[in-house]
PDB file of the backbone (N, CA, C, O) and the ligand in Angstrom, with CONECT records:
HET     ZN  A 101       1
ATOM      1  N   UNK A   1      12.752  10.407  24.583  1.00  0.00           N
ATOM      2  CA  UNK A   1      12.997  11.252  23.336  1.00  0.00           C
ATOM      3  C   UNK A   1      11.928  11.001  22.324  1.00  0.00           C
ATOM      4  O   UNK A   1      11.532   9.865  22.061  1.00  0.00           O
ATOM      5  N   UNK A   2      11.466  12.102  21.755  1.00  0.00           N
ATOM      6  CA  UNK A   2      10.408  11.972  20.663  1.00  0.00           C
ATOM      7  C   UNK A   2      11.012  11.431  19.459  1.00  0.00           C
ATOM      8  O   UNK A   2      12.142  11.769  19.105  1.00  0.00           O
ATOM      9  N   UNK A   3      10.252  10.549  18.779  1.00  0.00           N
ATOM     10  CA  UNK A   3      10.767  10.042  17.504  1.00  0.00           C
ATOM     11  C   UNK A   3       9.930  10.574  16.366  1.00  0.00           C
ATOM     12  O   UNK A   3       8.707  10.433  16.338  1.00  0.00           O
ATOM     13  N   UNK A   4      10.614  11.181  15.443  1.00  0.00           N
ATOM     14  CA  UNK A   4      10.004  11.796  14.269  1.00  0.00           C
ATOM     15  C   UNK A   4       9.941  10.838  13.170  1.00  0.00           C
ATOM     16  O   UNK A   4      10.932  10.180  12.852  1.00  0.00           O
ATOM     17  N   UNK A   5       8.777  10.729  12.555  1.00  0.00           N
ATOM     18  CA  UNK A   5       8.655   9.912  11.373  1.00  0.00           C
ATOM     19  C   UNK A   5       8.283  10.840  10.162  1.00  0.00           C
ATOM     20  O   UNK A   5       7.667  11.896  10.306  1.00  0.00           O
ATOM     21  N   UNK A   6       8.697  10.367   9.002  1.00  0.00           N
ATOM     22  CA  UNK A   6       8.312  11.070   7.852  1.00  0.00           C
ATOM     23  C   UNK A   6       7.237  10.457   7.133  1.00  0.00           C
ATOM     24  O   UNK A   6       7.321   9.286   6.763  1.00  0.00           O
ATOM     25  N   UNK A   7       6.127  11.243   6.888  1.00  0.00           N
ATOM     26  CA  UNK A   7       4.941  10.738   6.293  1.00  0.00           C
ATOM     27  C   UNK A   7       5.197  10.077   4.908  1.00  0.00           C
ATOM     28  O   UNK A   7       5.822  10.711   4.057  1.00  0.00           O
ATOM     29  N   UNK A   8       4.768   8.910   4.670  1.00  0.00           N
ATOM     30  CA  UNK A   8       4.965   8.159   3.432  1.00  0.00           C
ATOM     31  C   UNK A   8       4.067   8.754   2.265  1.00  0.00           C
ATOM     32  O   UNK A   8       4.301   8.477   1.088  1.00  0.00           O
ATOM     33  N   UNK A   9       3.080   9.545   2.635  1.00  0.00           N
ATOM     34  CA  UNK A   9       2.206  10.118   1.566  1.00  0.00           C
ATOM     35  C   UNK A   9       2.623  11.540   1.258  1.00  0.00           C
ATOM     36  O   UNK A   9       2.863  11.893   0.103  1.00  0.00           O
ATOM     37  N   UNK A  10       2.714  12.413   2.370  1.00  0.00           N
ATOM     38  CA  UNK A  10       2.976  13.772   2.049  1.00  0.00           C
ATOM     39  C   UNK A  10       4.400  14.311   2.339  1.00  0.00           C
ATOM     40  O   UNK A  10       4.776  15.394   1.891  1.00  0.00           O
ATOM     41  N   UNK A  11       5.181  13.501   3.115  1.00  0.00           N
ATOM     42  CA  UNK A  11       6.494  13.904   3.417  1.00  0.00           C
ATOM     43  C   UNK A  11       6.598  14.714   4.664  1.00  0.00           C
ATOM     44  O   UNK A  11       7.705  15.075   5.065  1.00  0.00           O
ATOM     45  N   UNK A  12       5.489  15.021   5.306  1.00  0.00           N
ATOM     46  CA  UNK A  12       5.530  15.860   6.552  1.00  0.00           C
ATOM     47  C   UNK A  12       6.160  14.967   7.727  1.00  0.00           C
ATOM     48  O   UNK A  12       6.024  13.744   7.775  1.00  0.00           O
ATOM     49  N   UNK A  13       6.818  15.677   8.606  1.00  0.00           N
ATOM     50  CA  UNK A  13       7.342  15.015   9.787  1.00  0.00           C
ATOM     51  C   UNK A  13       6.338  15.058  10.907  1.00  0.00           C
ATOM     52  O   UNK A  13       5.680  16.078  11.110  1.00  0.00           O
ATOM     53  N   UNK A  14       6.210  13.991  11.624  1.00  0.00           N
ATOM     54  CA  UNK A  14       5.217  13.899  12.667  1.00  0.00           C
ATOM     55  C   UNK A  14       5.642  12.939  13.774  1.00  0.00           C
ATOM     56  O   UNK A  14       6.547  12.139  13.537  1.00  0.00           O
ATOM     57  N   UNK A  15       5.064  12.967  14.936  1.00  0.00           N
ATOM     58  CA  UNK A  15       5.441  12.008  15.975  1.00  0.00           C
ATOM     59  C   UNK A  15       4.422  10.947  16.127  1.00  0.00           C
ATOM     60  O   UNK A  15       3.300  11.185  16.574  1.00  0.00           O
ATOM     61  N   UNK A  16       4.809   9.803  15.762  1.00  0.00           N
ATOM     62  CA  UNK A  16       3.903   8.683  15.816  1.00  0.00           C
ATOM     63  C   UNK A  16       4.726   7.431  15.439  1.00  0.00           C
ATOM     64  O   UNK A  16       5.872   7.525  15.001  1.00  0.00           O
ATOM     65  N   UNK A  17       4.071   6.220  15.635  1.00  0.00           N
ATOM     66  CA  UNK A  17       4.699   4.998  15.093  1.00  0.00           C
ATOM     67  C   UNK A  17       4.080   4.654  13.742  1.00  0.00           C
ATOM     68  O   UNK A  17       4.550   3.725  13.085  1.00  0.00           O
ATOM     69  N   UNK A  18       3.004   5.396  13.286  1.00  0.00           N
ATOM     70  CA  UNK A  18       2.473   5.078  12.043  1.00  0.00           C
ATOM     71  C   UNK A  18       3.424   5.479  10.825  1.00  0.00           C
ATOM     72  O   UNK A  18       4.390   6.235  10.936  1.00  0.00           O
ATOM     73  N   UNK A  19       3.040   4.911   9.744  1.00  0.00           N
ATOM     74  CA  UNK A  19       3.943   5.297   8.575  1.00  0.00           C
ATOM     75  C   UNK A  19       3.382   6.553   7.791  1.00  0.00           C
ATOM     76  O   UNK A  19       4.065   7.083   6.914  1.00  0.00           O
ATOM     77  N   UNK A  20       2.121   7.018   8.125  1.00  0.00           N
ATOM     78  CA  UNK A  20       1.657   8.213   7.602  1.00  0.00           C
ATOM     79  C   UNK A  20       1.226   9.223   8.681  1.00  0.00           C
ATOM     80  O   UNK A  20       0.894   8.802   9.789  1.00  0.00           O
ATOM     81  N   UNK A  21       1.217  10.491   8.412  1.00  0.00           N
ATOM     82  CA  UNK A  21       0.920  11.512   9.413  1.00  0.00           C
ATOM     83  C   UNK A  21      -0.565  11.464   9.654  1.00  0.00           C
ATOM     84  O   UNK A  21      -1.317  10.887   8.868  1.00  0.00           O
ATOM     85  N   UNK A  22      -1.019  12.118  10.828  1.00  0.00           N
ATOM     86  CA  UNK A  22      -2.474  12.142  11.171  1.00  0.00           C
ATOM     87  C   UNK A  22      -3.296  12.761  10.057  1.00  0.00           C
ATOM     88  O   UNK A  22      -4.448  12.354   9.908  1.00  0.00           O
ATOM     89  N   UNK A  23      -2.809  13.719   9.248  1.00  0.00           N
ATOM     90  CA  UNK A  23      -3.634  14.316   8.160  1.00  0.00           C
ATOM     91  C   UNK A  23      -3.861  13.267   7.073  1.00  0.00           C
ATOM     92  O   UNK A  23      -4.927  13.259   6.456  1.00  0.00           O
ATOM     93  N   UNK A  24      -2.886  12.375   6.816  1.00  0.00           N
ATOM     94  CA  UNK A  24      -2.982  11.465   5.773  1.00  0.00           C
ATOM     95  C   UNK A  24      -3.679  10.072   6.162  1.00  0.00           C
ATOM     96  O   UNK A  24      -4.106   9.289   5.315  1.00  0.00           O
ATOM     97  N   UNK A  25      -3.739   9.873   7.467  1.00  0.00           N
ATOM     98  CA  UNK A  25      -4.302   8.599   7.953  1.00  0.00           C
ATOM     99  C   UNK A  25      -5.667   8.311   7.421  1.00  0.00           C
ATOM    100  O   UNK A  25      -5.924   7.178   7.013  1.00  0.00           O
ATOM    101  N   UNK A  26      -6.571   9.276   7.398  1.00  0.00           N
ATOM    102  CA  UNK A  26      -7.931   8.999   6.852  1.00  0.00           C
ATOM    103  C   UNK A  26      -7.830   8.599   5.356  1.00  0.00           C
ATOM    104  O   UNK A  26      -8.579   7.724   4.920  1.00  0.00           O
ATOM    105  N   UNK A  27      -6.940   9.204   4.573  1.00  0.00           N
ATOM    106  CA  UNK A  27      -6.808   8.850   3.204  1.00  0.00           C
ATOM    107  C   UNK A  27      -6.355   7.418   3.027  1.00  0.00           C
ATOM    108  O   UNK A  27      -6.836   6.666   2.180  1.00  0.00           O
ATOM    109  N   UNK A  28      -5.370   7.078   3.905  1.00  0.00           N
ATOM    110  CA  UNK A  28      -4.853   5.657   3.805  1.00  0.00           C
ATOM    111  C   UNK A  28      -5.941   4.710   4.170  1.00  0.00           C
ATOM    112  O   UNK A  28      -6.144   3.697   3.501  1.00  0.00           O
ATOM    113  N   UNK A  29      -6.660   5.026   5.242  1.00  0.00           N
ATOM    114  CA  UNK A  29      -7.744   4.072   5.668  1.00  0.00           C
ATOM    115  C   UNK A  29      -8.861   3.946   4.577  1.00  0.00           C
ATOM    116  O   UNK A  29      -9.396   2.861   4.351  1.00  0.00           O
ATOM    117  N   UNK A  30      -9.186   5.066   3.925  1.00  0.00           N
ATOM    118  CA  UNK A  30     -10.157   5.092   2.892  1.00  0.00           C
ATOM    119  C   UNK A  30      -9.640   4.253   1.646  1.00  0.00           C
ATOM    120  O   UNK A  30     -10.406   3.476   1.077  1.00  0.00           O
ATOM    121  N   UNK A  31      -8.399   4.414   1.256  1.00  0.00           N
ATOM    122  CA  UNK A  31      -7.821   3.762   0.143  1.00  0.00           C
ATOM    123  C   UNK A  31      -7.714   2.288   0.372  1.00  0.00           C
ATOM    124  O   UNK A  31      -7.984   1.480  -0.517  1.00  0.00           O
ATOM    125  N   UNK A  32      -7.294   1.920   1.643  1.00  0.00           N
ATOM    126  CA  UNK A  32      -7.204   0.544   2.016  1.00  0.00           C
ATOM    127  C   UNK A  32      -8.538  -0.213   1.879  1.00  0.00           C
ATOM    128  O   UNK A  32      -8.626  -1.336   1.382  1.00  0.00           O
ATOM    129  N   UNK A  33      -9.560   0.496   2.362  1.00  0.00           N
ATOM    130  CA  UNK A  33     -10.882  -0.058   2.358  1.00  0.00           C
ATOM    131  C   UNK A  33     -11.368  -0.211   0.831  1.00  0.00           C
ATOM    132  O   UNK A  33     -12.050  -1.175   0.483  1.00  0.00           O
ATOM    133  N   UNK A  34     -10.989   0.757  -0.015  1.00  0.00           N
ATOM    134  CA  UNK A  34     -11.335   0.750  -1.374  1.00  0.00           C
ATOM    135  C   UNK A  34     -10.615  -0.477  -2.045  1.00  0.00           C
ATOM    136  O   UNK A  34     -11.228  -1.216  -2.815  1.00  0.00           O
ATOM    137  N   UNK A  35      -9.356  -0.656  -1.739  1.00  0.00           N
ATOM    138  CA  UNK A  35      -8.526  -1.747  -2.336  1.00  0.00           C
ATOM    139  C   UNK A  35      -9.072  -3.104  -1.827  1.00  0.00           C
ATOM    140  O   UNK A  35      -9.168  -4.050  -2.608  1.00  0.00           O
ATOM    141  N   UNK A  36      -9.419  -3.206  -0.567  1.00  0.00           N
ATOM    142  CA  UNK A  36      -9.948  -4.471  -0.149  1.00  0.00           C
ATOM    143  C   UNK A  36     -11.319  -4.789  -0.781  1.00  0.00           C
ATOM    144  O   UNK A  36     -11.618  -5.927  -1.141  1.00  0.00           O
ATOM    145  N   UNK A  37     -12.083  -3.790  -0.888  1.00  0.00           N
ATOM    146  CA  UNK A  37     -13.377  -3.917  -1.578  1.00  0.00           C
ATOM    147  C   UNK A  37     -13.302  -4.365  -3.001  1.00  0.00           C
ATOM    148  O   UNK A  37     -14.022  -5.249  -3.464  1.00  0.00           O
ATOM    149  N   UNK A  38     -12.373  -3.692  -3.686  1.00  0.00           N
ATOM    150  CA  UNK A  38     -12.156  -4.015  -5.100  1.00  0.00           C
ATOM    151  C   UNK A  38     -11.732  -5.507  -5.215  1.00  0.00           C
ATOM    152  O   UNK A  38     -12.299  -6.268  -5.999  1.00  0.00           O
ATOM    153  N   UNK A  39     -10.727  -5.889  -4.417  1.00  0.00           N
ATOM    154  CA  UNK A  39     -10.200  -7.178  -4.557  1.00  0.00           C
ATOM    155  C   UNK A  39     -11.126  -8.307  -4.114  1.00  0.00           C
ATOM    156  O   UNK A  39     -10.989  -9.463  -4.514  1.00  0.00           O
ATOM    157  N   UNK A  40     -12.109  -7.895  -3.237  1.00  0.00           N
ATOM    158  CA  UNK A  40     -13.064  -8.899  -2.810  1.00  0.00           C
ATOM    159  C   UNK A  40     -14.180  -9.144  -3.941  1.00  0.00           C
ATOM    160  O   UNK A  40     -14.849 -10.177  -3.963  1.00  0.00           O
ATOM    161  N   UNK A  41     -14.315  -8.175  -4.820  1.00  0.00           N
ATOM    162  CA  UNK A  41     -15.311  -8.298  -5.849  1.00  0.00           C
ATOM    163  C   UNK A  41     -14.839  -8.569  -7.252  1.00  0.00           C
ATOM    164  O   UNK A  41     -15.585  -8.957  -8.151  1.00  0.00           O
ATOM    165  N   UNK A  42     -13.536  -8.338  -7.381  1.00  0.00           N
ATOM    166  CA  UNK A  42     -12.942  -8.493  -8.719  1.00  0.00           C
ATOM    167  C   UNK A  42     -11.775  -9.368  -8.712  1.00  0.00           C
ATOM    168  O   UNK A  42     -11.079  -9.509  -7.707  1.00  0.00           O
ATOM    169  N   UNK A  43     -11.543  -9.984  -9.872  1.00  0.00           N
ATOM    170  CA  UNK A  43     -10.204 -10.696 -10.025  1.00  0.00           C
ATOM    171  C   UNK A  43      -9.140  -9.706  -9.961  1.00  0.00           C
ATOM    172  O   UNK A  43      -9.353  -8.560 -10.358  1.00  0.00           O
ATOM    173  N   UNK A  44      -7.986 -10.064  -9.484  1.00  0.00           N
ATOM    174  CA  UNK A  44      -6.896  -9.204  -9.306  1.00  0.00           C
ATOM    175  C   UNK A  44      -6.241  -8.876 -10.710  1.00  0.00           C
ATOM    176  O   UNK A  44      -5.798  -9.802 -11.388  1.00  0.00           O
ATOM    177  N   UNK A  45      -6.178  -7.642 -11.126  1.00  0.00           N
ATOM    178  CA  UNK A  45      -5.626  -7.295 -12.401  1.00  0.00           C
ATOM    179  C   UNK A  45      -4.132  -7.810 -12.459  1.00  0.00           C
ATOM    180  O   UNK A  45      -3.488  -7.975 -11.423  1.00  0.00           O
ATOM    181  N   UNK A  46      -3.637  -8.043 -13.645  1.00  0.00           N
ATOM    182  CA  UNK A  46      -2.363  -8.559 -13.729  1.00  0.00           C
ATOM    183  C   UNK A  46      -1.198  -7.644 -13.688  1.00  0.00           C
ATOM    184  O   UNK A  46      -0.051  -8.058 -13.857  1.00  0.00           O
ATOM    185  N   UNK A  47      -1.498  -6.359 -13.456  1.00  0.00           N
ATOM    186  CA  UNK A  47      -0.371  -5.431 -13.301  1.00  0.00           C
ATOM    187  C   UNK A  47      -0.673  -4.360 -12.247  1.00  0.00           C
ATOM    188  O   UNK A  47      -1.838  -4.112 -11.935  1.00  0.00           O
ATOM    189  N   UNK A  48       0.315  -3.756 -11.727  1.00  0.00           N
ATOM    190  CA  UNK A  48       0.121  -2.577 -10.759  1.00  0.00           C
ATOM    191  C   UNK A  48      -0.589  -1.502 -11.431  1.00  0.00           C
ATOM    192  O   UNK A  48      -1.495  -0.895 -10.859  1.00  0.00           O
ATOM    193  N   UNK A  49      -0.186  -1.211 -12.734  1.00  0.00           N
ATOM    194  CA  UNK A  49      -0.888  -0.067 -13.406  1.00  0.00           C
ATOM    195  C   UNK A  49      -2.400  -0.279 -13.510  1.00  0.00           C
ATOM    196  O   UNK A  49      -3.224   0.603 -13.270  1.00  0.00           O
ATOM    197  N   UNK A  50      -2.697  -1.568 -13.901  1.00  0.00           N
ATOM    198  CA  UNK A  50      -4.148  -1.884 -14.010  1.00  0.00           C
ATOM    199  C   UNK A  50      -4.849  -1.770 -12.654  1.00  0.00           C
ATOM    200  O   UNK A  50      -5.965  -1.257 -12.585  1.00  0.00           O
ATOM    201  N   UNK A  51      -4.208  -2.243 -11.563  1.00  0.00           N
ATOM    202  CA  UNK A  51      -4.800  -2.106 -10.325  1.00  0.00           C
ATOM    203  C   UNK A  51      -4.955  -0.687  -9.846  1.00  0.00           C
ATOM    204  O   UNK A  51      -5.932  -0.336  -9.185  1.00  0.00           O
ATOM    205  N   UNK A  52      -3.960   0.136 -10.194  1.00  0.00           N
ATOM    206  CA  UNK A  52      -3.915   1.558  -9.879  1.00  0.00           C
ATOM    207  C   UNK A  52      -5.178   2.244 -10.624  1.00  0.00           C
ATOM    208  O   UNK A  52      -5.963   2.979 -10.024  1.00  0.00           O
ATOM    209  N   UNK A  53      -5.275   1.957 -11.855  1.00  0.00           N
ATOM    210  CA  UNK A  53      -6.364   2.719 -12.630  1.00  0.00           C
ATOM    211  C   UNK A  53      -7.714   2.166 -12.241  1.00  0.00           C
ATOM    212  O   UNK A  53      -8.692   2.911 -12.310  1.00  0.00           O
ATOM    213  N   UNK A  54      -7.849   0.869 -11.821  1.00  0.00           N
ATOM    214  CA  UNK A  54      -9.121   0.346 -11.392  1.00  0.00           C
ATOM    215  C   UNK A  54      -9.596   0.919 -10.007  1.00  0.00           C
ATOM    216  O   UNK A  54     -10.784   1.117  -9.752  1.00  0.00           O
ATOM    217  N   UNK A  55      -8.602   1.158  -9.167  1.00  0.00           N
ATOM    218  CA  UNK A  55      -8.912   1.601  -7.832  1.00  0.00           C
ATOM    219  C   UNK A  55      -8.720   3.011  -7.584  1.00  0.00           C
ATOM    220  O   UNK A  55      -9.199   3.521  -6.571  1.00  0.00           O
ATOM    221  N   UNK A  56      -8.006   3.738  -8.490  1.00  0.00           N
ATOM    222  CA  UNK A  56      -7.810   5.132  -8.356  1.00  0.00           C
ATOM    223  C   UNK A  56      -6.755   5.402  -7.304  1.00  0.00           C
ATOM    224  O   UNK A  56      -6.587   6.541  -6.870  1.00  0.00           O
ATOM    225  N   UNK A  57      -6.042   4.365  -6.888  1.00  0.00           N
ATOM    226  CA  UNK A  57      -4.992   4.556  -5.909  1.00  0.00           C
ATOM    227  C   UNK A  57      -3.618   4.601  -6.636  1.00  0.00           C
ATOM    228  O   UNK A  57      -3.382   3.817  -7.555  1.00  0.00           O
ATOM    229  N   UNK A  58      -2.769   5.467  -6.244  1.00  0.00           N
ATOM    230  CA  UNK A  58      -1.483   5.596  -6.910  1.00  0.00           C
ATOM    231  C   UNK A  58      -0.619   4.366  -6.769  1.00  0.00           C
ATOM    232  O   UNK A  58      -0.736   3.658  -5.769  1.00  0.00           O
ATOM    233  N   UNK A  59       0.236   4.084  -7.720  1.00  0.00           N
ATOM    234  CA  UNK A  59       1.112   2.914  -7.737  1.00  0.00           C
ATOM    235  C   UNK A  59       2.042   3.001  -6.492  1.00  0.00           C
ATOM    236  O   UNK A  59       2.383   1.974  -5.906  1.00  0.00           O
ATOM    237  N   UNK A  60       2.424   4.163  -6.117  1.00  0.00           N
ATOM    238  CA  UNK A  60       3.309   4.366  -4.992  1.00  0.00           C
ATOM    239  C   UNK A  60       2.600   3.916  -3.711  1.00  0.00           C
ATOM    240  O   UNK A  60       3.143   3.181  -2.887  1.00  0.00           O
ATOM    241  N   UNK A  61       1.363   4.394  -3.590  1.00  0.00           N
ATOM    242  CA  UNK A  61       0.581   3.908  -2.328  1.00  0.00           C
ATOM    243  C   UNK A  61       0.274   2.425  -2.448  1.00  0.00           C
ATOM    244  O   UNK A  61       0.341   1.722  -1.440  1.00  0.00           O
ATOM    245  N   UNK A  62      -0.063   1.909  -3.638  1.00  0.00           N
ATOM    246  CA  UNK A  62      -0.346   0.500  -3.698  1.00  0.00           C
ATOM    247  C   UNK A  62       0.884  -0.357  -3.285  1.00  0.00           C
ATOM    248  O   UNK A  62       0.747  -1.402  -2.649  1.00  0.00           O
ATOM    249  N   UNK A  63       2.023   0.104  -3.653  1.00  0.00           N
ATOM    250  CA  UNK A  63       3.275  -0.664  -3.295  1.00  0.00           C
ATOM    251  C   UNK A  63       3.378  -0.706  -1.812  1.00  0.00           C
ATOM    252  O   UNK A  63       3.775  -1.714  -1.229  1.00  0.00           O
ATOM    253  N   UNK A  64       3.015   0.406  -1.188  1.00  0.00           N
ATOM    254  CA  UNK A  64       3.155   0.446   0.258  1.00  0.00           C
ATOM    255  C   UNK A  64       2.115  -0.477   0.884  1.00  0.00           C
ATOM    256  O   UNK A  64       2.440  -1.264   1.772  1.00  0.00           O
ATOM    257  N   UNK A  65       0.890  -0.388   0.435  1.00  0.00           N
ATOM    258  CA  UNK A  65      -0.237  -1.142   0.978  1.00  0.00           C
ATOM    259  C   UNK A  65       0.019  -2.716   0.755  1.00  0.00           C
ATOM    260  O   UNK A  65      -0.293  -3.542   1.612  1.00  0.00           O
ATOM    261  N   UNK A  66       0.576  -3.035  -0.393  1.00  0.00           N
ATOM    262  CA  UNK A  66       0.698  -4.469  -0.691  1.00  0.00           C
ATOM    263  C   UNK A  66       1.798  -5.105   0.174  1.00  0.00           C
ATOM    264  O   UNK A  66       1.888  -6.331   0.228  1.00  0.00           O
ATOM    265  N   UNK A  67       2.612  -4.328   0.831  1.00  0.00           N
ATOM    266  CA  UNK A  67       3.562  -4.910   1.714  1.00  0.00           C
ATOM    267  C   UNK A  67       2.996  -5.396   3.082  1.00  0.00           C
ATOM    268  O   UNK A  67       3.656  -6.039   3.899  1.00  0.00           O
ATOM    269  N   UNK A  68       1.732  -5.025   3.232  1.00  0.00           N
ATOM    270  CA  UNK A  68       1.074  -5.572   4.390  1.00  0.00           C
ATOM    271  C   UNK A  68       0.730  -7.005   4.254  1.00  0.00           C
ATOM    272  O   UNK A  68       0.468  -7.477   3.148  1.00  0.00           O
ATOM    273  N   UNK A  69       0.718  -7.739   5.370  1.00  0.00           N
ATOM    274  CA  UNK A  69       0.511  -9.151   5.488  1.00  0.00           C
ATOM    275  C   UNK A  69      -0.779  -9.601   4.743  1.00  0.00           C
ATOM    276  O   UNK A  69      -0.809 -10.638   4.080  1.00  0.00           O
ATOM    277  N   UNK A  70      -1.859  -8.755   4.891  1.00  0.00           N
ATOM    278  CA  UNK A  70      -3.178  -9.047   4.378  1.00  0.00           C
ATOM    279  C   UNK A  70      -3.152  -9.205   2.831  1.00  0.00           C
ATOM    280  O   UNK A  70      -4.022  -9.867   2.263  1.00  0.00           O
ATOM    281  N   UNK A  71      -2.193  -8.620   2.186  1.00  0.00           N
ATOM    282  CA  UNK A  71      -2.119  -8.615   0.750  1.00  0.00           C
ATOM    283  C   UNK A  71      -0.991  -9.386   0.141  1.00  0.00           C
ATOM    284  O   UNK A  71      -0.584  -9.177  -1.002  1.00  0.00           O
ATOM    285  N   UNK A  72      -0.501 -10.289   0.957  1.00  0.00           N
ATOM    286  CA  UNK A  72       0.700 -11.044   0.487  1.00  0.00           C
ATOM    287  C   UNK A  72       0.315 -11.883  -0.713  1.00  0.00           C
ATOM    288  O   UNK A  72       1.144 -12.021  -1.613  1.00  0.00           O
ATOM    289  N   UNK A  73      -0.861 -12.447  -0.799  1.00  0.00           N
ATOM    290  CA  UNK A  73      -1.264 -13.240  -1.941  1.00  0.00           C
ATOM    291  C   UNK A  73      -1.311 -12.437  -3.189  1.00  0.00           C
ATOM    292  O   UNK A  73      -0.836 -12.861  -4.243  1.00  0.00           O
ATOM    293  N   UNK A  74      -1.934 -11.171  -3.063  1.00  0.00           N
ATOM    294  CA  UNK A  74      -1.977 -10.248  -4.173  1.00  0.00           C
ATOM    295  C   UNK A  74      -0.566  -9.895  -4.583  1.00  0.00           C
ATOM    296  O   UNK A  74      -0.233  -9.952  -5.767  1.00  0.00           O
ATOM    297  N   UNK A  75       0.220  -9.551  -3.682  1.00  0.00           N
ATOM    298  CA  UNK A  75       1.607  -9.095  -3.986  1.00  0.00           C
ATOM    299  C   UNK A  75       2.283 -10.193  -4.739  1.00  0.00           C
ATOM    300  O   UNK A  75       2.948  -9.887  -5.729  1.00  0.00           O
ATOM    301  N   UNK A  76       2.182 -11.426  -4.374  1.00  0.00           N
ATOM    302  CA  UNK A  76       2.889 -12.506  -5.125  1.00  0.00           C
ATOM    303  C   UNK A  76       2.315 -12.703  -6.527  1.00  0.00           C
ATOM    304  O   UNK A  76       3.036 -13.031  -7.470  1.00  0.00           O
ATOM    305  N   UNK A  77       0.959 -12.489  -6.648  1.00  0.00           N
ATOM    306  CA  UNK A  77       0.323 -12.540  -7.971  1.00  0.00           C
ATOM    307  C   UNK A  77       0.952 -11.470  -8.898  1.00  0.00           C
ATOM    308  O   UNK A  77       1.223 -11.697 -10.078  1.00  0.00           O
ATOM    309  N   UNK A  78       1.162 -10.301  -8.282  1.00  0.00           N
ATOM    310  CA  UNK A  78       1.710  -9.179  -9.078  1.00  0.00           C
ATOM    311  C   UNK A  78       3.218  -9.262  -9.146  1.00  0.00           C
ATOM    312  O   UNK A  78       3.871  -8.336  -9.628  1.00  0.00           O
ATOM    313  N   UNK A  79       3.783 -10.371  -8.666  1.00  0.00           N
ATOM    314  CA  UNK A  79       5.244 -10.527  -8.655  1.00  0.00           C
ATOM    315  C   UNK A  79       5.960  -9.350  -7.943  1.00  0.00           C
ATOM    316  O   UNK A  79       7.038  -8.908  -8.342  1.00  0.00           O
ATOM    317  N   UNK A  80       5.309  -8.881  -6.891  1.00  0.00           N
ATOM    318  CA  UNK A  80       6.132  -7.944  -6.057  1.00  0.00           C
ATOM    319  C   UNK A  80       6.754  -8.759  -4.992  1.00  0.00           C
ATOM    320  O   UNK A  80       6.108  -9.132  -4.013  1.00  0.00           O
ATOM    321  N   UNK A  81       8.051  -9.052  -5.179  1.00  0.00           N
ATOM    322  CA  UNK A  81       8.685  -9.856  -4.192  1.00  0.00           C
ATOM    323  C   UNK A  81       9.043  -8.945  -2.954  1.00  0.00           C
ATOM    324  O   UNK A  81       9.608  -7.869  -3.149  1.00  0.00           O
ATOM    325  N   UNK A  82       8.749  -9.329  -1.801  1.00  0.00           N
ATOM    326  CA  UNK A  82       9.155  -8.639  -0.610  1.00  0.00           C
ATOM    327  C   UNK A  82      10.656  -8.516  -0.679  1.00  0.00           C
ATOM    328  O   UNK A  82      11.317  -9.338  -1.313  1.00  0.00           O
ATOM    329  N   UNK A  83      11.228  -7.470  -0.017  1.00  0.00           N
ATOM    330  CA  UNK A  83      12.713  -7.188  -0.011  1.00  0.00           C
ATOM    331  C   UNK A  83      13.531  -8.364   0.383  1.00  0.00           C
ATOM    332  O   UNK A  83      14.640  -8.569  -0.111  1.00  0.00           O
ATOM    333  N   UNK A  84      12.944  -9.196   1.340  1.00  0.00           N
ATOM    334  CA  UNK A  84      13.835 -10.301   1.887  1.00  0.00           C
ATOM    335  C   UNK A  84      13.934 -11.454   0.863  1.00  0.00           C
ATOM    336  O   UNK A  84      14.913 -12.198   0.924  1.00  0.00           O
ATOM    337  N   UNK A  85      13.053 -11.634  -0.004  1.00  0.00           N
ATOM    338  CA  UNK A  85      13.206 -12.750  -0.911  1.00  0.00           C
ATOM    339  C   UNK A  85      13.338 -12.227  -2.348  1.00  0.00           C
ATOM    340  O   UNK A  85      12.321 -12.087  -3.026  1.00  0.00           O
ATOM    341  N   UNK A  86      14.445 -11.959  -2.796  1.00  0.00           N
ATOM    342  CA  UNK A  86      14.658 -11.354  -4.142  1.00  0.00           C
ATOM    343  C   UNK A  86      15.033 -12.552  -5.118  1.00  0.00           C
ATOM    344  O   UNK A  86      15.601 -13.576  -4.737  1.00  0.00           O
ATOM    345  N   UNK A  87      14.666 -12.306  -6.349  1.00  0.00           N
ATOM    346  CA  UNK A  87      15.018 -13.247  -7.420  1.00  0.00           C
ATOM    347  C   UNK A  87      14.413 -14.652  -7.241  1.00  0.00           C
ATOM    348  O   UNK A  87      14.918 -15.605  -7.834  1.00  0.00           O
ATOM    349  N   UNK A  88      13.450 -14.789  -6.517  1.00  0.00           N
ATOM    350  CA  UNK A  88      12.801 -16.147  -6.433  1.00  0.00           C
ATOM    351  C   UNK A  88      11.646 -16.127  -7.462  1.00  0.00           C
ATOM    352  O   UNK A  88      10.631 -15.447  -7.309  1.00  0.00           O
ATOM    353  N   UNK A  89      11.874 -16.895  -8.478  1.00  0.00           N
ATOM    354  CA  UNK A  89      10.741 -16.918  -9.512  1.00  0.00           C
ATOM    355  C   UNK A  89      10.302 -18.381  -9.726  1.00  0.00           C
ATOM    356  O   UNK A  89       9.398 -18.645 -10.519  1.00  0.00           O
TER     357      UNK A  89
HETATM  358 ZN    ZN A 101       0.957  13.028   5.513  1.00  0.00          ZN2+
END
């Protein structure tokens, strides 16, 4: 049976195990590269809003990207606690 996913960027339904549809995949890839590049060259801003305005990536997409393992250090700096560990300060 085919499994339909809803794209996290545009809301389109598509068949894949990815979180975004094939149309949005290049945008995700580009923004992830931009985010990694920014973080490699700059100190992490102290808020999501600052990170969003510095990278041009929406807060919504940043939230999604920062859930990836690669960004766990950044996520904890920004106090984005993963869903499994709440209220740990
Ligand atoms: Zn999409």
